N, C-alpha and C positions, 0 to 999 in steps of 0.2 A: 430629394425630397424625406423625409424622415419616415421610417415604415412605423406601423403601432404593435404590430403583431408575429412572433417567430413563425418561421414555413417548416411544416412538415415534408421534411425530403429524406429523411432517413430508415431503411429498412431494415427486417429483422438482423442480416448478415451485418450493418454495418453497427449495429445496437451492440451486436456478440461480441464483434471488434473490438470495441470500444471496452466492457465488461472488461475481457481477456488481456487487452492491451495493456489497461489501465492496472492492471494486479502484477504484471509480470512486468518486474525491472531488474533490478540488482539484489536486491534480497535472497532469492534464491540461489545464487550463485556465492553465498557468502554465509549466512546465517548457520548452516548446518555445523560449522566449526564451533561456534559458542556453544552449541547445543551438546556437541560432543562431549564439549568441557562441562558442562553443566550435570548431567545424566548418564554419560559415559556407555552407553549401552545404544546397539547398534538395533533392538526391539523396542525401546524406548522412544529413540527417536522418529522409527516411523509410526508408532502409535502417535506420538504429538502431530506433525504432520497428517496422518487421517482423523485426528479430531478436528485440527484447525479448519481442515476439509469440510469434514459433515457440519461442523457448526456455521464456518461460512455459507454452505449449501440450504441450511435449515433459515437463516438471516435472510437469505436470499428470497428462500421460498415466502418466508414472510414479509418482505417486503412488498413483493408479489401483489400481496393484495392491496395495500397501500396505495401502490403505484398503479393500479386498477380506478382505485376510486378516485382518486387525485392526477391524473394524466397533464400535467403541466409543471411549467418550467420552476426552478426548484426544490424537486425532489424531498429530500428527507428534512429542509427545512420547513415545508408544506405540512408533511405529516404530524411532524410535534408542534406546530403553533395550530393545527386542529385538535388534535389532541388534549396540549397543554396551556394552549395562549401563547402570546406575542412572547412574553418575557422568556419562557424558556427555549423556545423556536429562534430569539434572538443572538442567547448564550450560544446555541447551541453554532449560530453564523458566525458570532464572533471568531469561535475557537475553530471554526476552519479557514476564519479568514487569516488571524494571526500566526498560526500553526498549522494547524493541518494540511491543510490543499497547499498555501504557500511554502510551508516549511519543506514537506513533501517535493515539490517541483523544484525547490533551493538545491535539497540532498540528492536529488535526483540527476539536477544538471551537474554540479559537481563530480558526481560520480561518472558521468560521460564523460566531463572533463580528466577525470583522472586516467582514465582508459584511454583517452586520445592521446594523452601524455606518454604513452607505449611507444606508437608511432611516431609521436613528434614531441623529442626530448627537450627542446624550447620551452614548453609550457612549463616546466621544472622551474627556470627562472622565476625572480622576484620582480616587479616592474616598480613597488614602491614601497620602504620601510618607513617606519615614524614611531620611533619607539617601539611599541609592543606589537602596533598594528603594521601587518603585511599585507600588499597586495600584490598577488601572484598571476600570471600568464592565465594559470588555469581558472581562477577566478573569472577573469575575464573572458576566456571561453565560455563558463556557466552561464554568466549574465548573458553575453552576446546568444547563447543559444535557446534560451529563455525568451529574448526580444524576440528572436528570429520567427518563433514558431508563435509567439504572442501576435505579430504581425501577419502573420500567414492564416493566423484564424479572425483576423477581423476581415480578411480580404472574403470569407463566405465560409457557409458551414461545408461546404463541398470541396474545399482544401482542406478541412481537417480531416475531413471524411477519409478523403483519398491517400492522405500522409496516414491517417490510422489503420488504414485498410492494408496497405503496403508494409509498414513495417510490423504491424502486428503478424501477418502473413510470415515475414521472413523471421520473426524471431521463432516463432513455431516452427517453423521448418526447420532451421538449425540446432533448435531444441530435442526436437523428436530424432535429429541425428545423432548427437551429443548421448542420445540416450541409447538408442539403436547402435553405435558402435562401441559405447561405452560396454552395455552389455555381452556385447558378442568378444572384446578383448580381453574384458574383468572376466567374462565363466569362464576362460580357458586358464585363470590362473584358480589358486587354493585362496584368495583374498577373503572372498565372501564366507566360505565356510569358514575362515579363522575367525571374522566379525562375529558370527552367529554361534559361537563356540560360548557357552555362558552368558546366553543373548537378554538373559532377566538380568542379569546382573550391574546393580547401578553403583556408577559413584560418581562423586563430584572432584574435579580436578583444579588445583588453583595452582598458579607459577610462580614461585617467589624467585624472581632472581636467576633462574634456572635450576632451582632447587622445586619436586612437585611434591605439593601436599593432597594427598590423596583420602578422599573419604567416603565409607559407603553408603549407601543410600535406601532406606526401606520403610514403609508405615508412613506416618505423619509427615516423616522429613522429606521421602521420595514425592509425596504429594506434593506439599508445600514448593519444592525445587519445579516442579513439573508446574506446576501453576506459574511461578515467575517465568520460566523459560520458555514456555509456551507463544509468548508475545514474538519470539523473534519470528514465526514460520506464521504468526497473525498480522505481523505488519507488511510479511512478503505477500501477504494472501489479499492485503485489503486496497481499498480505492474502489472495491466490485461495484459498489452503491452510487460512484459517479455516473452512471449512466440514467439516475434518476433526474439529476441535474436537468438533464437536456430533455425531458419528457416534451416540451414542449416542441421540439423538433422532430419526433418521430413519429411516422408513420404506426396509425391504429394502436397508440401507443396503449392500450388497456389489454392489450394481444401479446403486442410485442414485447413489450420491458416485461413482465413476469416471464418471459420463453427465453429471453436475452440473459436474465439475469439466470435462471438455472444455466443451462447451457455454459455460459462463458466462466461459473463460477466451478460448473463440473468438468471440463476441458484443463481447467489451471490443477484443478485438485489432482487429475491424475499426471499432468506432466509433472507435479511437484513431486509427488509418490515416487514415480518411474527414475526422476532426476535424481534421487535419494540413493535408488536402490545401485542406480548405476556407481554414484560417488562408493556404496557401500563394496560394491564390487570389482571398483579399484585401486583404492587406499585404503590401506589398513584404517580402524578407527582410531586407535592409540597409536601415539608418536612419542617426539622427541622435540621441543622447542631451539635444542643444540642441534639439530637433525639437518644434513647438508644437502638431501635429496627430499623430494616427492615422499616417497616411499618413508623414508625414516622421520620426518615428518608427522604423518598421516594426516587424517583427516582434522583431529584435534587441534593441532598446532601447523595447517598449512599457513604459507606464510602470506601475513597480513588478512589472514582467514580468507583468503580466495579460492576457497574448496574446488571449483568450479574452474579454476584456470590449473592447478595441479592434477585433478581430473583429466584435462585435458591433454598435459603433457606427457601424463600415461599413453593417450592412444596416439598419440602424433609427435611425440618427442618435444624440441622447444618452438616447433611451429606453433603447436598446441598451444602454447601462452598468448601467441599472435594472434588465433584465430577466437580464441576465447576472448581478447580485449574487444576485438571485433564485434563479435557478438554481443557482449555486453552495451558496447557504441549503439548499437543498432535499437538495441532493448532499453535502453536509458531512453534516447530520443524519441520511439514511440511511446513508451511511459509518457514522456514529460507531453507530447502530442496529445493524448488525450486527458492527463490532468489540467491542463490548460484549457483545451477547449470545453469542459463540463464545470470547471470551477468558476468559469466567469458566468455561466446560466445561474447558480445559485446567489450569486453579489447581486445581478439582474431583478432576482426574486425578491430579494430583500429589500433593493432600494425601492420599486414599487410600493413598498407595505410602507414605506418610509423612513424604513429602517439601517441604510447605508446611504452612502453619497446620493444624490437626486440626481445627478447628469450619469450615474451610473443605470437608473432605468430608461435611459435611449438607447433606440437602434441606428446602427448607422444606413446608408443607402444598401448592404449588402444584405439586410435584417440580420445583423446579427450586435449583439450589445458590446460594440467596443472599447466604451470607456470603464467598462465595470472588466473588461478583459485586460486593459494596460494598466488598472489598478492594482491588479492582481498581479501584472508582471511584473509592477516596479517594486512592490513590497516583497516577492521572493527573491528580485535582484539585489534588496538591500538586506535581506538572511543570507546570503551567499557573501557578501560584504561580510559580516560580523562576524562568520563564522562559528556564530554562537546555534545553527538551525538545527542539529545534532541535539543539541541539550532540547531544543524546546520540542522537539519530535518526543524526546523521551517523557517532557514534563506532561505533553498530551496525549500519551498512551492512554492513562488513566481514566482521565474525562472523555476519549474518543469514544472506549469501552462504554461507557456508564449512557453517552447518548445513544450507541448503537439497544440497550437495554431499555432505555426510555422509550426509542421510538416502538420497538416490536413489542412492551407495554400498551403502545397506542393503539394496537390491533383489540386488546380486550377492551379498552375504554371507550372504542368507536364501537364494537360490535353491541357492547350493552348501550351506550348512546343514540345512537342513530342504527339500531336493527334493519332498518326500511331502507338504507342506503344503498344504493346499485353497486353490485361487487361483482363484476365479468368473471376476476378470479379469484378463489377463497381459498387461503393459507394452507397450503397442507399439512396434513394434522393437524389441524388445530383441535383442542388448544393444547395438546400435548407438545407436537414440535417446537412451536414458539416457546413454550414453559421451560423443555429441558434446556433451550438456547439460552434464557432469562437466568437460570438458574446455574450452569454451568460458568457463564460468564462472570455471573455475579460471584461466584468462589476464586473466579482467577484475578479479578480486582479486589478480593480480600487477602488474596496469595501475595498480590504485589503491593498491600497496605503493608504488608508484615515484612516484605523482604526488600523493598525498594520505598519504604515511607516518605525519605526525602523528596525523591521526584513524584513519584501520588501526591503529595501534598503540594507541591509547585503546581502540578496540572490543573488540580483543582481552583488555585490561586489566580492564573489564568481565564478559566472560566469565572469566577468571582468578580475578578476586573471590569468584566464585562457589564457589571450590574448598573455600578454609573455612566458606563457609556449609554447602555440602555436608555437610562432616564434622560441623557442628555441629548437623544434623539428625539425622545416624545416631546421634550421640551421647545427644540429647535421648531417643530413641527406645530405647536399648537399656534 
């Protein structure tokens, strides 16, 4: 028998686990290499991670007020609709479905498969090759992991809750172990002191087939490069808002969602900062792309940007690479469990408004939107096959940031339009903290427009494609 409403069975620990677990994927183990090449300074790298953490926490605290006002499934989609109307909220949901949520799920699944291949080299083999299209064992495993997690989540929210709690706990413990061991080993060497020599001297390093082109950065040039490269830690810290999608299944959501947003983002911010201090304690910042050891390559040119694996190998030797591969497998699998669990609820909310496939608005006998989960899982699997999910994520970066700005701007609109609405939690530091977030994020978007015009334009193009689709849904529902 079909159920008509979601059941509130998730507590504060479950919600906090979802926030932290959805944020921690593979990014923290990879992106510091790209940041090192962009700014070439240990201090500026840490500043970028700190700014990212503060921005994420300030956004989470602002979202807390909206979550308290609208404790319903769909989260950010619902907030945008109340502030701006159906068209803008649909464009958000459209972008989330086409590239943001499903693209991240696909990318994380492929990262899981890539690191599984460290233990099972047979995964590197191709299954099918037709002209330029190549289908590999790794893609098959990536799709299999998406479909498995989708199936588990269709069997009830308790299953998804259990997986999320176990895998989030495991990767938090493993990350703390990496940090503690890294600092213990690293602080006995001179590496950290060397990395903090001329600590504020910023430089951009470009590798032209083994020849390094180094440009010193200062003033406006430094701010511009920082505005562009901060996208690396921002995406490593993204998906914190996914807990708002499942508001309809959280106990006492008016209190627990704001708390979980703050606690989850605070925990991850601390972990990310400490992990980067550990990297800087173990590995020299500078290096050579032709280096034969992890110390010679440094953070800047860690093999395939795997700075986490390079750091682990300093602590434990070659076995460290295997340990790190296992940690990233756990991290990515748990991350995708949370992304899949929460994303389906957003599309369920859209379907209830007639802005998604009608069947996605139905709950199965386990009180979960199974059809919405399967549509999400199938499209994420298609993105795994296309090999274009990385491009799609890049295109969506700019649009994603714009929707964060819009959502927090909704705070100001609703405070003016609905001054007497119930607000169990009020945004911390309003209006200054939300305003500072909007200004800094707008400046980051401006920097991206200048330094990555092609991809920001394509991101806006994906959003714009949603306009005719919106009117098609409206016509269908007439």
